[in-house]
C-alpha positions in Angstrom: 17.1 5.0 2.4 18.6 1.6 3.0 16.9 -1.8 3.1 17.4 -1.9 6.8 15.5 1.4 7.5 12.2 0.9 9.3 9.2 1.3 7.1 8.2 4.5 8.9 11.5 6.1 7.8 11.0 5.1 4.2 7.4 6.4 4.2 8.5 9.7 5.8 11.2 10.2 3.3 8.9 9.4 0.4 6.2 11.8 1.6 8.8 14.6 2.2 10.1 14.0 -1.4 6.6 14.2 -2.7 6.0 17.6 -1.1 9.4 18.8 -2.3 8.5 17.8 -5.9 5.3 19.8 -5.7 7.3 23.0 -5.7 4.8 24.8 -3.5 1.6 23.5 -5.2 -1.1 22.3 -2.9 -1.9 18.6 -3.1 -5.5 17.4 -3.1 -7.0 14.1 -1.9 -3.6 13.2 -0.4 -5.0 10.5 1.8 -6.7 8.8 -1.2 -3.6 9.2 -3.3 -1.3 7.7 -0.6 -3.6 4.7 0.1 -3.8 3.9 -3.6 0.0 4.2 -4.0 0.8 2.0 -1.0 -2.1 -0.5 -0.7 -1.9 -2.1 -4.2 1.8 -3.1 -4.0 1.3 -4.1 -0.4 -1.5 -6.5 -1.4 0.5 -7.7 -4.4 3.4 -8.7 -2.1 1.2 -10.4 0.4 -0.7 -12.4 -2.2 2.6 -13.5 -3.8 3.8 -14.7 -0.4 0.7 -16.8 0.1 0.6 -18.0 -3.5 -2.7 -16.4 -4.1 -4.5 -18.0 -1.1 -7.0 -15.4 -0.1 -7.9 -17.1 3.2 -4.3 -17.1 4.3 -3.8 -13.6 3.1 -6.8 -12.3 5.0 -5.6 -14.0 8.2 -2.1 -12.5 7.8 -3.5 -9.1 7.1 -6.1 -9.3 9.9 -9.0 -8.4 7.7 -12.1 -10.2 6.6 -11.7 -12.3 3.4 -14.6 -10.4 1.8 -12.8 -7.2 2.5 -9.7 -8.6 0.9 -11.6 -9.7 -2.1 -13.1 -6.3 -2.5 -9.7 -4.6 -2.3 -8.2 -7.1 -4.8 -11.0 -6.3 -7.2 -10.6 -2.6 -6.7 -6.9 -2.9 -7.7 -7.6 -5.4 -10.4 -5.5 -8.0 -8.6 -7.9 -11.0 -8.9 
């Protein structure tokens, strides 16, 4: 991976590595695991970019501010 790779390439490589590291074991709740692994740092970066302004972050993310607040609370980011 390089910093110029599209996000989809990075995600594909990370998921493939995850499956390789399982050594044949079956994962469970993979969607939940993936969302938790990706969404928290994603929100952290966005909130940093907007200096903690939830209104601006919700506009950038294209989600309702109450939804953003709920997500921030879920990940203990507020």
